[in-house]
Every structure is written in C-alpha cells, then in structure tokens.
DOLUMZA-711524 format. One record per residue (C-alpha): chain; y, z, x; residue number from 1. Coordinates in Angstrom, 1 decimal. Layout:
// residues N
@unit A	y Y	z Z	x X	pos NUM
...
// end
This chain:
// residues 78
@unit A	y 5.0	z 101.3	x -13.2	pos 1
@unit A	y 7.8	z 98.8	x -12.7	pos 2
@unit A	y 7.6	z 95.3	x -13.9	pos 3
@unit A	y 7.8	z 94.0	x -10.4	pos 4
@unit A	y 4.5	z 95.8	x -9.6	pos 5
@unit A	y 2.5	z 94.1	x -12.4	pos 6
@unit A	y 1.0	z 90.9	x -11.3	pos 7
@unit A	y -1.7	z 88.8	x -12.9	pos 8
@unit A	y -3.7	z 86.9	x -10.4	pos 9
@unit A	y -6.3	z 84.4	x -11.2	pos 10
@unit A	y -8.2	z 81.6	x -9.5	pos 11
@unit A	y -9.5	z 80.2	x -12.7	pos 12
@unit A	y -9.6	z 76.5	x -12.9	pos 13
@unit A	y -9.6	z 74.6	x -16.1	pos 14
@unit A	y -10.8	z 71.1	x -15.7	pos 15
@unit A	y -11.5	z 68.4	x -18.3	pos 16
@unit A	y -14.1	z 66.0	x -17.2	pos 17
@unit A	y -14.4	z 62.9	x -19.2	pos 18
@unit A	y -17.6	z 60.9	x -19.0	pos 19
@unit A	y -17.0	z 57.2	x -19.5	pos 20
@unit A	y -18.6	z 53.9	x -19.0	pos 21
@unit A	y -22.4	z 53.8	x -18.5	pos 22
@unit A	y -22.8	z 57.6	x -19.0	pos 23
@unit A	y -22.7	z 60.7	x -16.9	pos 24
@unit A	y -22.0	z 60.8	x -13.2	pos 25
@unit A	y -25.0	z 60.5	x -10.9	pos 26
@unit A	y -25.2	z 64.2	x -10.0	pos 27
@unit A	y -23.1	z 67.3	x -11.0	pos 28
@unit A	y -20.7	z 68.8	x -8.6	pos 29
@unit A	y -22.2	z 71.7	x -6.6	pos 30
@unit A	y -19.8	z 74.2	x -8.2	pos 31
@unit A	y -21.0	z 73.3	x -11.7	pos 32
@unit A	y -24.7	z 74.0	x -10.9	pos 33
@unit A	y -26.1	z 77.3	x -12.3	pos 34
@unit A	y -29.7	z 76.9	x -11.3	pos 35
@unit A	y -32.8	z 74.8	x -12.0	pos 36
@unit A	y -34.2	z 73.8	x -15.3	pos 37
@unit A	y -37.4	z 75.7	x -16.2	pos 38
@unit A	y -38.7	z 72.6	x -18.1	pos 39
@unit A	y -38.1	z 69.7	x -15.7	pos 40
@unit A	y -36.6	z 71.2	x -12.5	pos 41
@unit A	y -33.3	z 69.3	x -12.7	pos 42
@unit A	y -29.9	z 71.1	x -12.3	pos 43
@unit A	y -28.6	z 73.4	x -15.0	pos 44
@unit A	y -24.9	z 73.1	x -15.7	pos 45
@unit A	y -22.6	z 75.3	x -17.7	pos 46
@unit A	y -20.6	z 73.8	x -20.6	pos 47
@unit A	y -18.1	z 75.5	x -23.0	pos 48
@unit A	y -17.9	z 74.3	x -26.6	pos 49
@unit A	y -15.2	z 75.2	x -29.2	pos 50
@unit A	y -16.7	z 76.2	x -32.6	pos 51
@unit A	y -14.1	z 75.0	x -35.1	pos 52
@unit A	y -11.7	z 77.8	x -35.8	pos 53
@unit A	y -14.1	z 80.6	x -34.8	pos 54
@unit A	y -14.6	z 81.0	x -31.1	pos 55
@unit A	y -16.2	z 79.4	x -28.0	pos 56
@unit A	y -19.8	z 79.3	x -26.9	pos 57
@unit A	y -21.1	z 78.9	x -23.4	pos 58
@unit A	y -24.3	z 76.8	x -23.0	pos 59
@unit A	y -26.4	z 76.3	x -19.9	pos 60
@unit A	y -27.8	z 72.8	x -20.3	pos 61
@unit A	y -30.2	z 70.7	x -18.2	pos 62
@unit A	y -28.3	z 67.8	x -16.5	pos 63
@unit A	y -31.1	z 65.5	x -17.7	pos 64
@unit A	y -30.2	z 66.4	x -21.3	pos 65
@unit A	y -26.7	z 65.1	x -21.0	pos 66
@unit A	y -25.9	z 61.4	x -21.4	pos 67
@unit A	y -26.9	z 58.5	x -23.6	pos 68
@unit A	y -30.7	z 58.7	x -22.9	pos 69
@unit A	y -31.7	z 62.4	x -22.4	pos 70
@unit A	y -35.1	z 63.1	x -20.8	pos 71
@unit A	y -35.0	z 66.9	x -21.3	pos 72
@unit A	y -33.9	z 69.1	x -24.1	pos 73
@unit A	y -33.4	z 72.4	x -22.3	pos 74
@unit A	y -30.4	z 74.4	x -23.6	pos 75
@unit A	y -29.7	z 78.1	x -23.3	pos 76
@unit A	y -26.8	z 79.6	x -25.4	pos 77
@unit A	y -25.2	z 82.6	x -23.7	pos 78
// end
C-alpha cells in the first residue's frame, strides 16, 4: 500500500474547559451529557483525569457533584 493511500482521519476534539469565578457554568453543553444521575436525576458528564505518570481514567460524574458546593456524590469510573 503506497504512502499516499494511508490517511488517518479523526473528528476528535480536545477541549480544555476552565471553570472560573463563582463556580461551574449553569448547565453542561448537550454534547457533554452522558445520561441522568441515578441518585438525583441531574445530568451525568464525562471527565478524563490523568493519574500521575501511569495513565488516564474516565469518570462519569453527576453535574451536581462538580463545583464548590456539591449536592450529589455520584461518580462512576469506567
């Protein structure tokens, strides 16, 4: 197979979202939502965390658990 025939296509988007000021945004973007929290019914969002020098973990977390005053503690590590 010639080099010209090999193509790597991706639509992956890496986006850094920084939460500043009074806390998290009012609601997550629709493309971030993975479902509803089984504990409180709020949106579940997916977050990726780097584990120092080892690997990454993906966590599904309740939107209400994020921010300075969490009202839910739901978290599922994939």
